N, CA, C and O atoms as a printed pandas DataFrame, in Angstrom:
     atom_number atom_name residue_name chain_id  residue_number  x_coord  y_coord  z_coord
0              1         N          MET        A               1   -6.943  -28.791  -25.074
1              2        CA          MET        A               1   -5.388  -28.907  -25.986
2              3         C          MET        A               1   -6.293  -29.860  -26.706
3              4         O          MET        A               1   -6.963  -30.802  -26.283
4              5         N          GLU        A               2   -6.058  -29.132  -28.471
5              6        CA          GLU        A               2   -6.906  -29.855  -29.379
6              7         C          GLU        A               2   -5.736  -31.482  -30.002
7              8         O          GLU        A               2   -4.511  -31.510  -30.111
8              9         N          THR        A               3   -6.454  -32.276  -30.201
9             10        CA          THR        A               3   -6.244  -33.416  -30.057
10            11         C          THR        A               3   -6.324  -33.776  -32.057
11            12         O          THR        A               3   -7.167  -33.124  -32.674
12            13         N          VAL        A               4   -5.557  -34.642  -32.752
13            14        CA          VAL        A               4   -5.739  -34.773  -34.158
14            15         C          VAL        A               4   -7.140  -35.804  -34.122
15            16         O          VAL        A               4   -7.726  -36.038  -35.179
16            17         N          ASP        A               5   -7.385  -36.105  -33.456
17            18        CA          ASP        A               5   -9.118  -36.444  -33.755
18            19         C          ASP        A               5  -10.396  -35.893  -33.623
19            20         O          ASP        A               5  -11.506  -36.316  -33.946
20            21         N          GLU        A               6   -9.991  -34.800  -33.049
21            22        CA          GLU        A               6  -10.746  -33.456  -32.759
22            23         C          GLU        A               6  -11.433  -32.974  -34.461
23            24         O          GLU        A               6  -10.600  -32.851  -35.359
24            25         N          VAL        A               7  -12.483  -32.801  -34.697
25            26        CA          VAL        A               7  -13.367  -32.505  -35.887
26            27         C          VAL        A               7  -14.200  -31.815  -35.560
27            28         O          VAL        A               7  -14.780  -32.059  -34.502
28            29         N          VAL        A               8  -14.668  -30.389  -36.569
29            30        CA          VAL        A               8  -15.658  -29.787  -36.753
30            31         C          VAL        A               8  -16.591  -30.224  -37.808
31            32         O          VAL        A               8  -15.924  -29.862  -38.778
32            33         N          TYR        A               9  -17.232  -30.536  -38.112
33            34        CA          TYR        A               9  -17.747  -31.024  -38.880
34            35         C          TYR        A               9  -18.810  -30.055  -39.437
35            36         O          TYR        A               9  -19.543  -29.660  -38.531
36            37         N          VAL        A              10  -19.229  -29.372  -41.076
37            38        CA          VAL        A              10  -19.912  -28.366  -41.386
38            39         C          VAL        A              10  -20.444  -29.152  -42.740
39            40         O          VAL        A              10  -19.997  -29.639  -43.778
40            41         N          LEU        A              11  -22.174  -28.877  -41.776
41            42        CA          LEU        A              11  -23.036  -29.150  -42.857
42            43         C          LEU        A              11  -23.665  -28.288  -43.696
43            44         O          LEU        A              11  -24.570  -27.871  -42.973
44            45         N          ASP        A              12  -23.782  -27.757  -44.722
45            46        CA          ASP        A              12  -24.291  -26.834  -45.461
46            47         C          ASP        A              12  -24.493  -26.530  -46.664
47            48         O          ASP        A              12  -23.584  -25.877  -47.176
48            49         N          HIS        A              13  -25.432  -26.790  -47.356
49            50        CA          HIS        A              13  -25.642  -26.911  -48.566
50            51         C          HIS        A              13  -25.183  -25.857  -49.618
51            52         O          HIS        A              13  -24.869  -26.199  -50.759
52            53         N          ASP        A              14  -25.151  -24.371  -49.130
53            54        CA          ASP        A              14  -24.760  -23.333  -49.733
54            55         C          ASP        A              14  -22.954  -22.972  -49.737
55            56         O          ASP        A              14  -22.394  -22.441  -48.778
56            57         N          THR        A              15  -22.228  -23.400  -51.050
57            58        CA          THR        A              15  -21.012  -23.860  -51.480
58            59         C          THR        A              15  -20.178  -22.511  -50.025
59            60         O          THR        A              15  -19.404  -22.659  -49.078
60            61         N          ARG        A              16  -20.972  -21.242  -50.677
61            62        CA          ARG        A              16  -20.292  -20.024  -50.177
62            63         C          ARG        A              16  -19.813  -19.948  -48.739
63            64         O          ARG        A              16  -18.661  -19.766  -48.345
64            65         N          VAL        A              17  -21.255  -20.176  -47.819
65            66        CA          VAL        A              17  -21.425  -20.385  -46.481
66            67         C          VAL        A              17  -20.330  -21.498  -45.698
67            68         O          VAL        A              17  -19.665  -21.361  -44.671
68            69         N          ARG        A              18  -20.459  -22.641  -46.654
69            70        CA          ARG        A              18  -19.989  -23.886  -46.264
70            71         C          ARG        A              18  -18.276  -23.361  -46.100
71            72         O          ARG        A              18  -17.522  -23.600  -45.157
72            73         N          GLU        A              19  -17.955  -22.490  -47.502
73            74        CA          GLU        A              19  -16.321  -22.354  -47.532
74            75         C          GLU        A              19  -15.920  -21.370  -46.860
75            76         O          GLU        A              19  -14.695  -21.463  -46.943
76            77         N          ALA        A              20  -16.245  -20.147  -46.010
77            78        CA          ALA        A              20  -16.943  -19.235  -45.425
78            79         C          ALA        A              20  -16.318  -19.724  -43.725
79            80         O          ALA        A              20  -15.550  -19.136  -42.963
80            81         N          LEU        A              21  -17.003  -20.962  -43.608
81            82        CA          LEU        A              21  -17.069  -21.141  -42.492
82            83         C          LEU        A              21  -15.533  -21.942  -41.979
83            84         O          LEU        A              21  -14.713  -21.686  -41.098
84            85         N          CYS        A              22  -15.649  -23.036  -43.045
85            86        CA          CYS        A              22  -14.663  -23.492  -43.184
86            87         C          CYS        A              22  -12.692  -22.778  -42.886
87            88         O          CYS        A              22  -11.587  -23.132  -42.474
88            89         N          ALA        A              23  -13.258  -21.889  -43.327
89            90        CA          ALA        A              23  -11.889  -21.373  -44.026
90            91         C          ALA        A              23  -11.754  -20.301  -42.413
91            92         O          ALA        A              23  -10.676  -19.808  -42.080
92            93         N          VAL        A              24  -12.964  -20.122  -41.646
93            94        CA          VAL        A              24  -12.326  -19.363  -40.276
94            95         C          VAL        A              24  -12.167  -20.573  -39.433
95            96         O          VAL        A              24  -11.147  -20.665  -38.750
96            97         N          LEU        A              25  -12.835  -21.272  -39.412
97            98        CA          LEU        A              25  -12.424  -22.977  -38.586
98            99         C          LEU        A              25  -10.751  -23.013  -38.516
99           100         O          LEU        A              25   -9.999  -22.930  -37.545
100          101         N          ARG        A              26  -10.467  -23.178  -40.004
101          102        CA          ARG        A              26   -9.079  -23.872  -40.367
102          103         C          ARG        A              26   -7.637  -22.529  -39.622
103          104         O          ARG        A              26   -6.549  -22.642  -39.057
104          105         N          VAL        A              27   -8.558  -21.348  -40.104
105          106        CA          VAL        A              27   -7.348  -20.154  -39.773
106          107         C          VAL        A              27   -6.958  -20.369  -38.275
107          108         O          VAL        A              27   -5.833  -20.309  -37.779
108          109         N          ASN        A              28   -7.973  -20.594  -37.766
109          110        CA          ASN        A              28   -8.217  -20.711  -36.167
110          111         C          ASN        A              28   -7.534  -22.670  -35.411
111          112         O          ASN        A              28   -7.549  -23.208  -34.304
112          113         N          GLY        A              29   -7.015  -23.089  -36.889
113          114        CA          GLY        A              29   -6.496  -24.484  -36.450
114          115         C          GLY        A              29   -7.578  -25.390  -36.036
115          116         O          GLY        A              29   -7.321  -25.836  -34.918
116          117         N          LYS        A              30   -8.481  -25.751  -36.418
117          118        CA          LYS        A              30   -9.154  -26.504  -36.120
118          119         C          LYS        A              30   -9.182  -27.314  -37.717
119          120         O          LYS        A              30   -8.939  -26.948  -38.867
120          121         N          ASN        A              31   -9.681  -28.788  -36.974
121          122        CA          ASN        A              31   -9.679  -30.031  -38.378
122          123         C          ASN        A              31  -11.089  -29.888  -38.289
123          124         O          ASN        A              31  -11.997  -29.883  -37.458
124          125         N          VAL        A              32  -10.790  -29.727  -40.021
125          126        CA          VAL        A              32  -12.736  -29.405  -40.171
126          127         C          VAL        A              32  -12.943  -30.466  -41.558
127          128         O          VAL        A              32  -12.002  -30.468  -42.351
128          129         N          ARG        A              33  -14.270  -31.461  -41.907
129          130        CA          ARG        A              33  -14.541  -31.899  -42.798
130          131         C          ARG        A              33  -16.067  -31.145  -43.001
131          132         O          ARG        A              33  -16.843  -30.847  -42.093
132          133         N          ALA        A              34  -16.266  -30.920  -44.542
133          134        CA          ALA        A              34  -17.286  -30.223  -45.148
134          135         C          ALA        A              34  -18.127  -30.878  -45.902
135          136         O          ALA        A              34  -17.594  -31.577  -46.764
136          137         N          PHE        A              35  -19.339  -30.882  -45.858
137          138        CA          PHE        A              35  -20.002  -31.827  -46.573
138          139         C          PHE        A              35  -21.283  -30.730  -47.298
139          140         O          PHE        A              35  -21.298  -29.531  -47.019
140          141         N          ALA        A              36  -22.168  -31.282  -48.116
141          142        CA          ALA        A              36  -22.935  -30.503  -49.049
142          143         C          ALA        A              36  -24.176  -30.967  -48.797
143          144         O          ALA        A              36  -25.166  -30.321  -49.142
144          145         N          SER        A              37  -24.260  -32.126  -48.176
145          146        CA          SER        A              37  -25.586  -33.118  -48.187
146          147         C          SER        A              37  -25.540  -33.615  -47.582
147          148         O          SER        A              37  -24.561  -34.357  -47.650
148          149         N          ARG        A              38  -26.471  -33.816  -46.325
149          150        CA          ARG        A              38  -27.365  -35.100  -45.786
150          151         C          ARG        A              38  -26.401  -36.278  -45.837
151          152         O          ARG        A              38  -25.508  -36.636  -45.069
152          153         N          ASN        A              39  -26.880  -36.783  -47.024
153          154        CA          ASN        A              39  -26.422  -37.909  -47.453
154          155         C          ASN        A              39  -24.558  -38.229  -47.111
155          156         O          ASN        A              39  -24.011  -39.081  -46.412
156          157         N          ALA        A              40  -24.024  -37.153  -47.936
157          158        CA          ALA        A              40  -22.433  -37.454  -47.741
158          159         C          ALA        A              40  -22.520  -36.863  -45.872
159          160         O          ALA        A              40  -21.309  -36.641  -45.883
160          161         N          PHE        A              41  -22.881  -36.516  -44.596
161          162        CA          PHE        A              41  -22.087  -36.327  -43.988
162          163         C          PHE        A              41  -22.732  -37.920  -43.261
163          164         O          PHE        A              41  -22.054  -38.680  -42.569
164          165         N          LEU        A              42  -24.114  -38.116  -43.626
165          166        CA          LEU        A              42  -24.310  -39.393  -42.682
166          167         C          LEU        A              42  -23.682  -40.471  -43.092
167          168         O          LEU        A              42  -23.722  -41.429  -42.320
168          169         N          ALA        A              43  -22.864  -40.650  -44.515
169          170        CA          ALA        A              43  -22.033  -41.855  -45.202
170          171         C          ALA        A              43  -20.817  -41.769  -44.771
171          172         O          ALA        A              43  -20.018  -42.632  -45.135
172          173         N          CYS        A              44  -20.382  -40.676  -43.867
173          174        CA          CYS        A              44  -19.229  -40.510  -43.526
174          175         C          CYS        A              44  -18.624  -40.984  -42.784
175          176         O          CYS        A              44  -19.415  -41.144  -41.854
176          177         N          ARG        A              45  -17.361  -41.504  -42.381
177          178        CA          ARG        A              45  -16.642  -42.549  -41.025
178          179         C          ARG        A              45  -16.119  -41.259  -40.569
179          180         O          ARG        A              45  -15.373  -40.369  -40.978
180          181         N          ARG        A              46  -16.953  -41.590  -39.374
181          182        CA          ARG        A              46  -16.959  -40.267  -37.893
182          183         C          ARG        A              46  -15.680  -41.398  -36.920
183          184         O          ARG        A              46  -15.882  -42.571  -36.605
184          185         N          GLY        A              47  -14.806  -40.829  -36.719
185          186        CA          GLY        A              47  -13.758  -41.331  -35.600
186          187         C          GLY        A              47  -14.392  -40.730  -34.037
187          188         O          GLY        A              47  -15.208  -39.822  -33.881
188          189         N          GLY        A              48  -13.732  -41.549  -33.009
189          190        CA          GLY        A              48  -14.141  -41.348  -31.880
190          191         C          GLY        A              48  -13.565  -40.100  -30.546
191          192         O          GLY        A              48  -13.570  -39.850  -29.341
192          193         N          GLY        A              49  -13.122  -39.647  -31.882
193          194        CA          GLY        A              49  -12.392  -38.372  -30.858
194          195         C          GLY        A              49  -13.673  -37.177  -30.729
195          196         O          GLY        A              49  -14.775  -37.366  -31.243
196          197         N          ALA        A              50  -13.342  -36.017  -30.010
197          198        CA          ALA        A              50  -14.277  -35.033  -29.597
198          199         C          ALA        A              50  -14.743  -34.271  -30.822
199          200         O          ALA        A              50  -14.058  -33.559  -31.556
200          201         N          SER        A              51  -15.368  -34.407  -30.863
201          202        CA          SER        A              51  -15.935  -33.603  -32.461
202          203         C          SER        A              51  -17.354  -32.778  -32.263
203          204         O          SER        A              51  -18.172  -33.171  -31.431
204          205         N          CYS        A              52  -17.603  -31.588  -33.096
205          206        CA          CYS        A              52  -19.131  -31.395  -32.671
206          207         C          CYS        A              52  -19.742  -30.690  -34.744
207          208         O          CYS        A              52  -18.897  -30.573  -35.632
208          209         N          LEU        A              53  -20.651  -30.498  -34.883
209          210        CA          LEU        A              53  -21.280  -30.674  -36.231
210          211         C          LEU        A              53  -21.918  -29.112  -36.242
211          212         O          LEU        A              53  -22.502  -28.773  -35.213
212          213         N          LEU        A              54  -21.843  -28.198  -37.287
213          214        CA          LEU        A              54  -22.046  -26.822  -37.655
214          215         C          LEU        A              54  -23.353  -27.341  -38.844
215          216         O          LEU        A              54  -23.220  -27.449  -40.063
216          217         N          LEU        A              55  -24.579  -27.594  -38.029
217          218        CA          LEU        A              55  -25.551  -27.516  -39.130
218          219         C          LEU        A              55  -26.295  -26.720  -39.629
219          220         O          LEU        A              55  -26.735  -25.948  -38.778
220          221         N          ASP        A              56  -26.789  -26.462  -40.987
221          222        CA          ASP        A              56  -27.601  -25.848  -41.385
222          223         C          ASP        A              56  -28.945  -26.443  -41.347
223          224         O          ASP        A              56  -29.212  -27.606  -41.647
224          225         N          MET        A              57  -30.022  -25.257  -40.827
225          226        CA          MET        A              57  -31.320  -25.595  -40.767
226          227         C          MET        A              57  -32.009  -25.810  -41.718
227          228         O          MET        A              57  -32.970  -26.571  -41.828
228          229         N          ARG        A              58  -31.430  -24.990  -42.609
229          230        CA          ARG        A              58  -32.237  -25.061  -43.791
230          231         C          ARG        A              58  -32.088  -25.588  -45.397
231          232         O          ARG        A              58  -32.246  -25.020  -46.477
232          233         N          MET        A              59  -31.666  -27.101  -44.961
233          234        CA          MET        A              59  -31.092  -27.763  -45.827
234          235         C          MET        A              59  -32.080  -28.056  -47.161
235          236         O          MET        A              59  -33.152  -27.599  -46.763
236          237         N          PRO        A              60  -32.298  -28.530  -48.433
237          238        CA          PRO        A              60  -33.179  -28.569  -49.319
238          239         C          PRO        A              60  -34.067  -29.494  -48.954
239          240         O          PRO        A              60  -35.273  -29.253  -48.906
240          241         N          ASP        A              61  -33.468  -30.814  -48.619
241          242        CA          ASP        A              61  -33.533  -32.371  -48.721
242          243         C          ASP        A              61  -34.059  -32.452  -47.691
243          244         O          ASP        A              61  -35.202  -32.900  -47.599
244          245         N          MET        A              62  -33.636  -32.201  -47.061
245          246        CA          MET        A              62  -34.447  -32.362  -44.929
246          247         C          MET        A              62  -34.035  -31.730  -44.299
247          248         O          MET        A              62  -32.808  -31.661  -44.376
248          249         N          SER        A              63  -34.587  -31.027  -43.473
249          250        CA          SER        A              63  -34.507  -29.861  -41.879
250          251         C          SER        A              63  -33.771  -30.357  -41.285
251          252         O          SER        A              63  -33.612  -31.534  -40.964
252          253         N          GLY        A              64  -33.093  -29.205  -41.030
253          254        CA          GLY        A              64  -31.868  -29.397  -39.930
254          255         C          GLY        A              64  -32.332  -30.470  -38.824
255          256         O          GLY        A              64  -31.629  -31.442  -38.548
256          257         N          LEU        A              65  -33.499  -30.230  -38.251
257          258        CA          LEU        A              65  -33.843  -30.924  -36.952
258          259         C          LEU        A              65  -33.873  -32.347  -37.174
259          260         O          LEU        A              65  -33.443  -33.199  -36.397
260          261         N          GLU        A              66  -34.479  -32.560  -38.424
261          262        CA          GLU        A              66  -34.074  -34.295  -38.837
262          263         C          GLU        A              66  -33.326  -34.795  -39.079
263          264         O          GLU        A              66  -33.329  -36.026  -39.125
264          265         N          VAL        A              67  -32.153  -33.927  -39.396
265          266        CA          VAL        A              67  -30.951  -34.355  -39.848
266          267         C          VAL        A              67  -30.577  -34.485  -38.130
267          268         O          VAL        A              67  -30.684  -35.584  -37.585
268          269         N          GLN        A              68  -30.185  -33.400  -37.435
269          270        CA          GLN        A              68  -30.291  -33.788  -36.176
270          271         C          GLN        A              68  -30.738  -34.823  -35.573
271          272         O          GLN        A              68  -29.843  -35.463  -35.021
272          273         N          ASN        A              69  -32.324  -35.466  -35.396
273          274        CA          ASN        A              69  -32.717  -37.132  -35.201
274          275         C          ASN        A              69  -31.826  -38.226  -35.280
275          276         O          ASN        A              69  -31.649  -39.217  -34.572
276          277         N          LEU        A              70  -31.048  -37.585  -36.844
277          278        CA          LEU        A              70  -30.941  -38.818  -37.519
278          279         C          LEU        A              70  -29.168  -38.713  -36.234
279          280         O          LEU        A              70  -28.795  -39.271  -35.202
280          281         N          VAL        A              71  -28.870  -38.131  -36.758
281          282        CA          VAL        A              71  -27.142  -38.328  -35.986
282          283         C          VAL        A              71  -27.483  -38.647  -34.449
283          284         O          VAL        A              71  -26.714  -39.399  -33.850
284          285         N          ASN        A              72  -28.279  -38.265  -33.972
285          286        CA          ASN        A              72  -28.286  -38.363  -32.438
286          287         C          ASN        A              72  -28.556  -40.035  -32.063
287          288         O          ASN        A              72  -27.956  -40.641  -31.176
288          289         N          ARG        A              73  -29.890  -40.769  -33.209
289          290        CA          ARG        A              73  -29.656  -42.298  -33.137
290          291         C          ARG        A              73  -28.522  -42.993  -33.125
291          292         O          ARG        A              73  -28.667  -44.201  -32.936
292          293         N          GLU        A              74  -27.341  -42.566  -33.282
293          294        CA          GLU        A              74  -25.804  -43.146  -33.912
294          295         C          GLU        A              74  -25.039  -42.626  -33.218
295          296         O          GLU        A              74  -23.934  -43.119  -32.988
296          297         N          ALA        A              75  -25.437  -41.534  -32.732
297          298        CA          ALA        A              75  -23.920  -41.383  -31.394
298          299         C          ALA        A              75  -24.852  -39.643  -31.389
299          300         O          ALA        A              75  -25.647  -39.018  -32.091
300          301         N          LYS        A              76  -24.041  -39.483  -30.017
301          302        CA          LYS        A              76  -24.160  -38.308  -29.560
302          303         C          LYS        A              76  -23.276  -37.007  -29.877
303          304         O          LYS        A              76  -22.208  -36.837  -29.289
304          305         N          LEU        A              77  -23.653  -36.289  -30.625
305          306        CA          LEU        A              77  -22.591  -35.911  -31.659
306          307         C          LEU        A              77  -23.300  -34.114  -31.048
307          308         O          LEU        A              77  -24.510  -33.931  -31.182
308          309         N          PRO        A              78  -22.287  -32.799  -30.337
309          310        CA          PRO        A              78  -22.758  -32.052  -30.420
310          311         C          PRO        A              78  -22.773  -31.051  -31.371
311          312         O          PRO        A              78  -21.708  -30.783  -31.927
312          313         N          ILE        A              79  -24.297  -30.132  -31.815
313          314        CA          ILE        A              79  -24.433  -29.826  -33.077
314          315         C          ILE        A              79  -24.973  -27.993  -32.466
315          316         O          ILE        A              79  -25.620  -27.615  -31.489
316          317         N          ILE        A              80  -24.312  -27.263  -33.618
317          318        CA          ILE        A              80  -24.617  -26.084  -33.502
318          319         C          ILE        A              80  -25.151  -25.565  -34.841
319          320         O          ILE        A              80  -24.682  -25.377  -35.964
320          321         N          GLU        A              81  -26.215  -25.431  -34.299
321          322        CA          GLU        A              81  -27.444  -25.134  -35.667
322          323         C          GLU        A              81  -27.041  -23.646  -36.120
323          324         O          GLU        A              81  -26.683  -22.724  -35.387
324          325         N          ILE        A              82  -27.179  -23.647  -37.396
325          326        CA          ILE        A              82  -26.852  -22.141  -37.970
326          327         C          ILE        A              82  -28.101  -22.237  -39.211
327          328         O          ILE        A              82  -28.517  -23.269  -39.738
328          329         N          SER        A              83  -28.455  -21.098  -39.428
329          330        CA          SER        A              83  -29.141  -20.507  -40.630
330          331         C          SER        A              83  -28.610  -18.837  -40.912
331          332         O          SER        A              83  -28.575  -17.901  -40.113
332          333         N          VAL        A              84  -28.275  -18.879  -42.177
333          334        CA          VAL        A              84  -27.348  -17.791  -42.979
334          335         C          VAL        A              84  -28.344  -17.822  -44.361
335          336         O          VAL        A              84  -28.410  -18.605  -45.308
336          337         N          ASP        A              85  -29.119  -16.519  -43.988
337          338        CA          ASP        A              85  -29.290  -15.931  -45.512
338          339         C          ASP        A              85  -28.369  -15.257  -46.339
339          340         O          ASP        A              85  -28.295  -14.063  -46.048
340          341         N          PRO        A              86  -27.576  -15.640  -47.353
341          342        CA          PRO        A              86  -26.650  -14.660  -48.035
342          343         C          PRO        A              86  -27.305  -13.714  -48.408
343          344         O          PRO        A              86  -28.533  -13.636  -48.362
344          345         N          ILE        A              87  -26.420  -12.758  -48.885
345          346        CA          ILE        A              87  -27.307  -11.693  -49.514
346          347         C          ILE        A              87  -27.028  -11.689  -50.907
347          348         O          ILE        A              87  -25.855  -11.913  -51.206
348          349         N          ARG        A              88  -27.876  -11.474  -51.874
349          350        CA          ARG        A              88  -28.312  -11.746  -53.309
350          351         C          ARG        A              88  -27.859  -10.080  -53.900
351          352         O          ARG        A              88  -28.283   -8.970  -53.579
352          353         N          HIS        A              89  -26.739  -10.551  -54.960
353          354        CA          HIS        A              89  -26.359   -9.169  -55.633
354          355         C          HIS        A              89  -27.281   -9.452  -56.946
355          356         O          HIS        A              89  -27.342   -8.618  -57.849
């Protein structure tokens, strides 16, 4: 059973990918917080409830692995690594 403290964090620099992931998660009843940059995510106050992070592995300012290392220094947060190459029209 999901509690109010459960949050799925989405960190992806691509607006379309970030919005699509958030929409799918919200439709499925998840509490979502989205971030476009590692700095914004690292600066946010995260609660103590159950959470996970969907992490873009191809961030422009820092690799996903580097972000993962920073996150793991302060808390053990389950991380799902994603890499999406949007179709260009």
